Rosetta silent file (secondary structure, phi, psi, omega in degrees, C-alpha in Angstrom):
SEQUENCE: MISKGLGVEFNTQVIRFLSVGITSALVYLTVTNGMMFYRLLPTIPASILGYLLGIFVSYYGQKNYTFNRAENNSQFVVRFVTLSVFGIVANSTIIHLFINIVDINDYISTFLSAATVATINYFALKIWVFK
SCORE:     score description
SCORE:     0.000 S_00000001
   1 L     0.000  135.917 -179.399    7.687    4.332   54.133 S_00000001
   2 L   -69.567  -40.190  176.997   11.409    4.223   54.950 S_00000001
   3 L  -159.044  134.136  176.530   12.166    7.463   53.130 S_00000001
   4 L   -51.341  -42.659 -175.713   10.124    9.618   50.745 S_00000001
   5 L   -74.391  -16.475 -176.783   12.931    9.855   48.218 S_00000001
   6 L   -92.397  -20.754  170.086   13.550    6.072   48.086 S_00000001
   7 H    78.120  178.930 -176.528   10.125    4.968   47.054 S_00000001
   8 H   -66.973  -41.945 -176.728    8.033    1.792   47.052 S_00000001
   9 H   -61.241  -41.739 -179.277   10.561   -0.310   45.096 S_00000001
  10 H   -64.452  -45.228 -176.221   13.247    0.338   47.802 S_00000001
  11 H   -64.309  -40.608  177.521   10.804   -0.582   50.586 S_00000001
  12 H   -58.042  -48.942  179.568    9.793   -3.778   48.798 S_00000001
  13 H   -58.405  -47.310  177.350   13.431   -4.777   48.368 S_00000001
  14 H   -54.249  -45.152  178.802   14.216   -4.102   51.986 S_00000001
  15 H   -65.532  -38.766  178.162   11.352   -6.267   53.139 S_00000001
  16 H   -67.752  -47.512 -174.804   12.374   -9.054   50.717 S_00000001
  17 H   -56.230  -43.928 -179.305   15.952   -8.704   51.771 S_00000001
  18 H   -67.651  -35.624 -179.313   15.023   -9.045   55.441 S_00000001
  19 H   -72.062  -33.435  175.858   12.686  -12.004   54.811 S_00000001
  20 H   -73.232  -37.601  177.797   15.461  -13.899   52.922 S_00000001
  21 H   -60.165  -43.211 -178.877   17.901  -13.012   55.638 S_00000001
  22 H   -68.171  -39.544  178.711   15.626  -14.361   58.275 S_00000001
  23 H   -61.470  -42.931 -177.764   15.008  -17.578   56.283 S_00000001
  24 H   -62.331  -47.546 -179.144   18.749  -18.022   55.792 S_00000001
  25 H   -58.332  -41.504  178.285   19.289  -17.508   59.516 S_00000001
  26 H   -64.160  -38.701  179.070   16.569  -20.071   60.369 S_00000001
  27 H   -66.325  -51.504  178.091   18.233  -22.624   58.015 S_00000001
  28 H   -53.106  -54.875 -177.928   21.547  -21.988   59.708 S_00000001
  29 H   -63.895  -38.679 -179.150   20.191  -22.398   63.172 S_00000001
  30 H   -68.093  -49.519  178.793   17.985  -25.360   62.433 S_00000001
  31 H   -62.983  -48.264  179.110   20.754  -27.310   60.689 S_00000001
  32 H   -58.297  -57.590 -177.531   23.471  -26.397   63.236 S_00000001
  33 H   -68.413  -31.686  175.102   21.419  -27.104   66.297 S_00000001
  34 H   -61.904  -46.961 -177.955   19.794  -30.212   64.689 S_00000001
  35 H   -63.439  -43.729 -178.423   23.232  -31.709   63.941 S_00000001
  36 H   -65.012  -50.666 -175.960   24.391  -30.897   67.479 S_00000001
  37 H   -57.350  -47.025  178.824   21.177  -32.068   69.230 S_00000001
  38 L   -82.012    3.524  179.641   21.212  -35.426   67.467 S_00000001
  39 L    57.936   36.501  177.456   24.978  -35.713   67.896 S_00000001
  40 L   -85.687  -27.976  179.343   25.535  -36.083   64.202 S_00000001
  41 L  -148.300  145.619  172.517   28.335  -33.504   64.105 S_00000001
  42 L   -66.017  172.556 -168.461   30.410  -31.673   66.623 S_00000001
  43 H   -60.625  -51.484 -177.298   29.691  -27.873   67.055 S_00000001
  44 H   -58.363  -59.240  179.010   32.332  -26.484   64.564 S_00000001
  45 H   -60.493  -34.813  171.806   31.500  -28.758   61.757 S_00000001
  46 H   -59.607  -43.531  177.731   27.714  -28.441   62.377 S_00000001
  47 H   -63.775  -40.801 -177.305   28.132  -24.629   62.262 S_00000001
  48 H   -64.471  -48.797  177.480   30.066  -24.781   59.010 S_00000001
  49 H   -53.831  -50.690 -177.997   27.439  -27.027   57.403 S_00000001
  50 H   -62.128  -42.005 -178.016   24.630  -24.748   58.641 S_00000001
  51 H   -65.999  -39.404  177.382   26.419  -21.658   57.401 S_00000001
  52 H   -61.001  -45.272  173.239   27.034  -23.159   53.996 S_00000001
  53 H   -65.408  -38.764  176.042   23.404  -24.100   53.567 S_00000001
  54 H   -63.993  -40.942  174.876   22.411  -20.642   54.817 S_00000001
  55 H   -61.226  -48.300  179.073   24.619  -19.013   52.155 S_00000001
  56 H   -53.191  -52.971  176.587   23.007  -21.210   49.498 S_00000001
  57 H   -53.973  -48.445  179.196   19.557  -20.169   50.629 S_00000001
  58 H   -57.449  -53.236 -176.474   20.628  -16.507   50.876 S_00000001
  59 H   -52.531  -58.115 -174.116   22.211  -16.499   47.404 S_00000001
  60 H   -72.153  -26.270  173.042   19.244  -17.888   45.568 S_00000001
  61 H   -69.462  -48.127 -179.714   16.720  -15.909   47.661 S_00000001
  62 H   -63.550  -46.080 -179.442   18.516  -12.614   47.209 S_00000001
  63 H   -62.878  -46.920 -174.974   19.166  -13.220   43.600 S_00000001
  64 H   -91.755  -34.911 -173.349   15.759  -14.440   42.494 S_00000001
  65 H   -97.889  -53.465  176.251   13.429  -12.900   44.996 S_00000001
  66 H   -61.367  -61.221 -167.159   14.961   -9.693   46.369 S_00000001
  67 L  -102.868    1.348  170.644   16.751   -8.449   43.269 S_00000001
  68 L    53.353   49.032 -176.538   14.749  -10.379   40.568 S_00000001
  69 L  -111.440   84.813 -174.942   17.954  -11.483   38.626 S_00000001
  70 L   -76.331  -20.575 -177.232   16.803  -14.867   37.103 S_00000001
  71 L   -71.382  148.124  175.565   19.747  -15.124   34.680 S_00000001
  72 L   -88.865  128.620 -174.126   22.675  -17.273   35.624 S_00000001
  73 L  -143.637  116.428 -174.901   25.886  -15.291   35.845 S_00000001
  74 H   -67.351  -21.213  172.209   29.086  -16.634   37.361 S_00000001
  75 H   -61.046  -32.346  179.331   29.994  -13.077   38.385 S_00000001
  76 H   -65.240  -43.691 -176.997   27.032  -13.130   40.760 S_00000001
  77 H   -64.116  -47.989 -179.884   28.406  -16.250   42.481 S_00000001
  78 H   -60.472  -47.520  175.879   31.929  -14.900   42.720 S_00000001
  79 H   -60.770  -38.970 -179.906   30.774  -11.530   43.980 S_00000001
  80 H   -72.012  -39.290  171.760   28.414  -13.111   46.517 S_00000001
  81 H   -61.464  -43.697  177.651   31.023  -15.407   47.925 S_00000001
  82 H   -57.200  -46.636  177.373   33.411  -12.444   48.105 S_00000001
  83 H   -65.694  -33.702  178.191   30.802  -10.374   49.988 S_00000001
  84 H   -68.745  -40.905  177.069   30.045  -13.328   52.281 S_00000001
  85 H   -63.840  -44.184  178.676   33.752  -13.648   53.281 S_00000001
  86 H   -58.294  -44.023  179.945   33.908   -9.928   53.767 S_00000001
  87 H   -60.788  -42.663  179.042   30.726  -10.147   55.973 S_00000001
  88 H   -59.178  -50.176 -178.878   32.236  -12.832   58.188 S_00000001
  89 H   -64.087  -46.694  178.892   35.435  -10.811   58.676 S_00000001
  90 H   -63.873  -38.420 -179.913   33.653   -7.506   59.184 S_00000001
  91 H   -59.414  -56.541 -174.687   31.130   -9.113   61.655 S_00000001
  92 H   -61.841  -40.681  178.630   33.926  -10.611   63.767 S_00000001
  93 H   -61.311  -47.703  178.555   35.977   -7.425   63.671 S_00000001
  94 H   -62.235  -43.213 -179.402   33.060   -5.174   64.690 S_00000001
  95 H   -63.722  -46.395  177.616   32.066   -7.510   67.526 S_00000001
  96 H   -53.211  -48.404 -179.993   35.663   -7.561   68.705 S_00000001
  97 H   -59.382  -45.166 -177.289   35.949   -3.815   68.596 S_00000001
  98 H   -69.620  -37.783 -176.641   32.636   -3.223   70.440 S_00000001
  99 H   -79.696  -44.763 -174.287   33.359   -5.705   73.167 S_00000001
 100 H   -97.679  -10.657 -175.735   37.096   -5.099   73.791 S_00000001
 101 L  -112.544  -51.348 -178.345   37.630   -1.451   72.762 S_00000001
 102 L   -84.727  -20.623  178.244   34.206    0.171   73.296 S_00000001
 103 L    62.094   52.642  175.650   33.292   -2.140   76.195 S_00000001
 104 L   -99.667  147.029  175.966   29.704   -2.798   75.035 S_00000001
 105 L   -51.672  144.593 -173.793   27.939   -5.900   76.239 S_00000001
 106 H   -60.929  -39.560 -177.381   28.428   -9.072   74.101 S_00000001
 107 H   -72.616  -40.363  177.500   24.774   -9.488   73.113 S_00000001
 108 H   -67.136  -35.938 -178.022   24.340   -5.860   72.234 S_00000001
 109 H   -66.016  -40.332 -179.039   27.647   -5.945   70.265 S_00000001
 110 H   -67.406  -39.226  175.512   26.406   -8.931   68.178 S_00000001
 111 H   -58.933  -51.169 -174.929   23.108   -7.115   67.504 S_00000001
 112 H   -68.963  -30.703  176.806   24.771   -3.959   66.432 S_00000001
 113 H   -71.199  -35.931  178.835   27.388   -5.819   64.288 S_00000001
 114 H   -66.399  -44.724 -176.746   24.548   -7.824   62.590 S_00000001
 115 H   -65.646  -46.730  177.723   22.635   -4.638   61.872 S_00000001
 116 H   -53.743  -58.845 -174.846   25.782   -2.908   60.474 S_00000001
 117 H   -62.613  -39.402  179.833   26.787   -5.815   58.286 S_00000001
 118 H   -62.585  -41.599  176.750   23.263   -6.438   57.066 S_00000001
 119 H   -62.095  -45.874  174.251   23.035   -2.760   55.934 S_00000001
 120 H   -60.510  -45.343 -177.093   26.371   -2.961   54.135 S_00000001
 121 H   -62.273  -38.125 -177.404   25.305   -6.279   52.540 S_00000001
 122 H   -60.522  -52.860 -176.915   22.009   -4.861   51.281 S_00000001
 123 H   -68.674  -30.325  176.683   23.666   -2.016   49.409 S_00000001
 124 H   -68.135  -39.889  178.143   26.609   -4.200   48.239 S_00000001
 125 H   -62.574  -46.091 -175.717   24.134   -6.796   46.891 S_00000001
 126 H   -69.530  -46.163 -173.832   22.078   -4.053   45.102 S_00000001
 127 H   -97.475  -11.677  179.423   24.933   -2.015   43.583 S_00000001
 128 H  -124.944  -57.612 -171.740   27.652   -4.661   43.090 S_00000001
 129 H   -63.248  -50.831 -171.683   26.734   -8.321   43.336 S_00000001
 130 L  -111.755   28.734  177.815   23.474   -8.333   41.435 S_00000001
 131 L   -73.820    0.000    0.000   23.793   -5.199   39.263 S_00000001
């Protein structure tokens, strides 16, 4: 159990959140690397396509599976896109700070940033995006 006070529902949501996140990341990596490997798109357009498809998977997975919000609500989409943009900016900023200011290894910086942004995203999805 993650915390006694948080309960089983919280644990289930965290596991679902992580499974959707991993699925989204796999979609991103598969599409991006597939487009590059088969020379269908250059790196940047391939990455953009993979990222957009990953966001699509993440949105529907988090909405329907993690947070059980079956209804269609345009506020969900607007909030999710806003959070995604925030996540990209926050991730890049944190990586920059860790590498250039704190002098942490690039690979460790990306891991720490991903963990930080994922934690923020979980709570933002729970209390703002899909409330």
